[in-house]
Every structure is written in C-alpha cells, then in structure tokens.
N, C-alpha and C positions, 0 to 999 in steps of 0.2 A: 402356873408353875412348869407346866411343860414347855411354854414358850420360854422361860427362862432357863431351862434345862438346856433347850436346843441353842439359844443364845450362847450360853456356856460353853456348850461343846465346840461351836463356830468360832467362839472368841480365841479359845486354846489352841484351835487349829490354826488359826491367822498367827498366832504368838510364836507357834513351832515353825511356822513357814519363815516367817520375819528372821528368826533366832537362825535358822539354817542358812538364810540367804546371806545373813552377817559373818556367820563362820566361814562360808566359802569364800566370801570376799576378804576377809582377813587373811585366810588361807594364801590366796592368790597374792594378796600385797606382800606377805612376808617372803615367799618366794621370789616374787619380783625384785623384792628390796636385797635379797641375797646376790643377783645377778651382778655380775661384773659389767661395767661400761663396756659397750661393743667398740670395735676398732673404727677407725674414721673412714671416710671414702673421698678420695681426691677426684675432683672432676675437672678437664680441660675441654672448653667448648671454643667452637671457630666463631668469634665475634664479627669476623669479616664476612662470613656466610650469613649471618643473620641481618648484618647491615646491607647485603647485597640484596636480599631477600625482600627487605623493607623498602628498597629504593625501587625494585621493579612493581611491586605492590603499588607504590605511589604513582609511578609512571602509568601504569596500566589504568589505574583509577582515574586520574588526573588531565593525561594528554587526550587530546582529540584522536581519532583514528589515523589520520594524516599525520600528525606530529609522531605517534607512535610509531607508525610504520617506517618513517624517517629514522627515526631514533633506533629502531631495531635492525635497521639496515646497516647504521652506522656501527652498531653495537657488534653485529656479526663480523665487520670488517675488522673491528680492533681487538676481537676474542682472542685470536691465535697470541698478538702480539702481548696481551695482558697474561695470557696463560704461560708465556715465556718468561715474562717480566716477573710473574709470581713465584717461579721457580728460584728465582735470584733474591726476592724479597728477604729481609730480614724480619725477625719476629718480635712484637710487642706483646708481653705479657701483661695482663691487668688483673690486679687484686684489690679486694674490698676489705678494710680493716676498720670495723664500728667498735671501738674500743669502750669498756666499761671501767668502772673505780677500781676492781682489780686486777684489770687487763688479762684476764683469763684466756681471751682470744688469741693471746699471742701463741698459744700451743698449734692452734690453726695455721696462724702465719710462719711458723717454723717449717711446717710440713710443706706447705706451699712453695716457699722460697727454696726449700731443699730439693724439691721436684725440678723447680726451674733451673737450679744450678747443676743439675745432672745433664740437662740439653742444650742451656743458652751458650751462645759464643759472645765475643766482644763487640759483634757486628748487631746483636738483640738489645732490646731495651726492656724496661720493667716501668709500669705505671701502678703506683700504690694510689687507692683512693683513700685518705684517712679522715674518719669522723670520731674526734673523741675531744672531750673538755679535760681529760687529765685524770690521775688517780695514783696509785701508790708508786713509790720511786723504783723499787726493783722491778716490778712487772713494766712499767713503761722503759726502763732501762734497757731490760732485755729486749724490748719489741724494736729500740732504736738499734740494739746490736745486730739483731736479724737483718735489718735493713743494709747495716753497715757491709754485712757477708756479700751483698749484691754488688757494692762498689768495689769491696776487695778483689773480685772477680773480673774487675775491668768492664762492669756492665752499666751503662748508662741507666741513672735511675731518677724518675720524676714523681715528685709527690702531687697529688690534687686534693685541693680543700674545697670542696663544695658548700658545706657549712661551717664546721668549727674543727678546729687544730688548735687547742688551747693547753698550757701548760705541759703535761707529758703528751699530748697529742703535737703539741709543736716541738718537743723535743725529737719525737720522731720524724717530723716533716724537715727539720734543719739539717738531717743526713743526708738530704736529697741533692743531687748534682742542680735540679731546677725545682723551684716550688710553683706552683700554677695556684690562683686561688679564685673564686666567684667574685664579684664585687661589693658583696656584703657578707662574706663570710669572716666568722670570728678567729683572729690569728692573736697570738702571743701569750698574755699571762705566766711571763717567765718567773716564777715566784715560787714560794714553797708556803704550805699552810699543814698544821696539824690541829686538830681538836679532838676532844674526849670529855664525856660528862664525868662528873664526880659524884657518887652516892655516899659519901662519908657520913655526912649529917643526917641522912637518912637512917643509915644503920644505926648511928649513935642515938636517935629519936627514938629507935625501936629497941633498944638494947643488945644489938647484934654486934658481937666482937668479929673483927676481921684481922687475919695475921697474914702477914708476907713476909718471907725469909730469903735473903739474898747473899750471895758471896761476891765481893766486890764493890766498891764505893757508889759507882754508877751504873750496876747491873740494871736497876729501875730508877728512872728520875721520877716520872709522874705516875699516879695509879688511878684506876677507876674507883675503889672501894678503899684504900687507904688515906690518911692524912697527908697531903701533900704540902711541902714547905718552900721557901724562896729559893734555898740551894738549888733544888730539884727542877724549881721552874726556870732558873737562870742556865742551868746545864742542858736543860730541854731547849732553850733558845738557841745557846750555842750550837747543838747539834743541826736544828734548824738552819741556822746562818752556814754552816759548814756544808749542808746540802745544798743551799741556795749557790754558793761560790762555785761547788763543783758544776751545778746546772750552767752557770754562765760562762764557765770555763768551756764546756760541751758546746755550747751554741757558739761562742766566739772562734773555736775551733774549726766549726765547720763553716761559719760565715763569717770570716775574719773582716770584711768591711763594714759590719755592724758597730754603730755607736753602742756598746752593750750596756753602758751605765743609763742610757738614756731609755732603752726597751726593756732592761732586765728589772722594772718596779714592779711587777705584778699586773700591770695593766694590759688590758686587750685592745685591739683595734680592728676596724672592718677592713676589708679587701683593700679598699684604694688607700687608706690611710696606711696599711701595711707596706703597701708597694713603695711609697714615699720614702718610710723609714727603713726599706731593705731588708723586711723580714721575709718577702717573697718576691719573687721574679717578673711575674707576668699575671694580669687579670685575664683569667679564660676559665671556663667549666671543664670539667674531665668531659663531657659529652662532645665539646667541639674539638678537644684535643686528641679523643680516639677517631672522630670522623676525619680530621687531617691527617693523622696517622695512618689512617686505613688505605690510603692513596700510594702509602710507599713500605707499608709494612704489613704482614699477615698477624692480624690481632687475635689474641686467645686470651679468654677468661678462666682464671685458675682459682678454685675453690677447695677448700677442705671441710668436711662436715662429718662430726660424731654422731655414730649412729645413738639413737636414744634408748635406754634400759626399757625393761618392760614395765618398769615402774613408773617411768615418765609416759610411755604409752597410755597406760591405764589410769594416769592421773593420781598416781598415789605417792608423788613426790613430795607431800607435804611434811612430812617428819625430816627428808633430807634438806628441804628448803629452809625450816626452822634453825636446824644445824648450820646451815651455810650463813643465816643470818649471825647467828651469836657469833660464828667464827671471824666472819668480817668485823664485826663491832671488836672483838677481840683484836682482830688484826689492826684495825684502826688507831686502837690504843697503844700498839707497839711500834707501829710505821709511820713514817713522814710522809705527808701528802702534797703534791703539788697543786 
C-alpha cells in the first residue's frame, strides 16, 4: 500500500510538471502568434571580391612555387591599372528569384529593384536568375512589371534560366533584353490552366446543404461546393482563353520575332530547342555570365530577406501554415493559373 501511495504521489507530480510545461509553451506560442512580422533586411555584397578570393585560393593551391611567383609579379604590375580601371567600371547587380505558386517572392523582388534603381545608372546592368514553373496570374504579372521598371530606367536587363522558367516564369523572362539559359533548362509553357475540386456530391450524400448568394450573372462561374452547370463552365473557359490571349500578346510585345502561335501551345522546350524557336537568345549558365561580366563590371549580389516572427523561430507556425493552405485552396478556386 505504501508503494502505491508513493507511486501515486510521484505520478501526480509528474502530471503537474507536464501540465505546467504545456501551459508555458502555449503561453509563449500565443504571444508569438500576436507578434507582427518583422521588417525585412536588404543585403548588398560584392560578388567580385568573393570571385577574386576564390581565384587567389585556386592559384595558391594549384600553381607551383615558380608559377605562383611569376603570377604574383605580373599581378602586382597590373594592380594599379586594375584599380584605376575599377573606378571606371560599371556595376552588375545580380538578383535571385525562385518563385512559388503564389509568387509571394515578388515582395522581396520589388524591394531589391527599388534599392537598385536608387543608385544605378544607364551604364549599369541587372542580371536576374529566374527559377519558376509559374503560378497565379496576378502574382507573376506583378513580378514581370517589377522587371519592366528596370528597363523603363534604361538599364540593361538580362534574365538567366539555369533550371526552369515556364509559364509565369517565362512571362518574367520575356521582359529581358537578353535571355540566357542552360542547355537543358525548361523554357516556355505559354498557356493557362485552372483546376479545382468539387465536393457537391459528397455534401449531397451526407445531407449537407450549401448556399451561395451572388449579385451579378457571372460573379461566380464555378464553385468548389455548389453544383456547377454547363453555362458556368463555358464562361470559365472564356475567361481562361482571354487570359491566354493577353499572355500571348505580352510575350509577342517583348519578343516580336517569335512565331507566337507556334510557341504558345502550352508546350515547353529544353534550352537548345528553345534557342531554335527564338524563346531565348544564348545558351549559357548564370555562372559563366557572371565570370565574364566580372572582367568589365563590379558585380554585386542584392537580396531582401524578411525577418522571421517569434512563432516561426520557435516552430509554432503550424496554425498559420494551415490557414495559408486553406487560403491557397480558396485562391486557386478563384484565380486563373498559368
């Protein structure tokens, strides 16, 4: 009996400690969730310096003593000339854009471009490394408009595609003065797609009523929970076709030499085929482009990062993640996708 009594006391204490820990964690999570997202941070770093350091390290590691001695002698002689030339060099600003379905990365892109436009001149250039398979029309339309700001200022814009720039990603790429792509990068997919599930049969099977009230004949064409009809489907297809026409016109305006009807079928091509079709201008990786540009430009990387909230730092972002998931499902049912 004494053993059971002591075990009961121990168990009660353990339960009390666990409950206390849960209460503390819940309290921290609640406070963290109330925090407003922190402001972002803009970083501008010299890519030229890091490339020079890499070159020096490779030389010191791979060259023989005599070769290194001769190289350093020649390097010292050319140093003053290079320093003088460096003062006259134009700048190349390098941005990374890895786009998701909802294109929320455009918020960072607009900050990066705004920062560049405050200091850049028409002698400078911008390289944007785009990696995206596309997403919502309005998101990638805004991303393309941000890139247009660079061209409107008379600054040369190059887009590099190392992996994929399809659909909305290609909408961004076609704005550039020059598009470069690696040999097997995925290019194109100039088309529009929209898809959404419909749960109406499940609701009916479980005797669940769904009501939707609208004002305006075409306020809602298709719905996830109501019963869809042929008229709504036809109107929805018309909207898709209208967006596709606008997409084709946008690409044609920026790349007038394209046979738009041939490439705007929704198909995609790899780099070499895309070059033959005129979707890109050169087969080249972004790495080679930067290395070559470093000879004539001062190269800088520009990035904008948003500070994480306390909830994200502590790993209590589950509720917000669920909310974002449902919002994305809803948005996909309302928006057209490329």
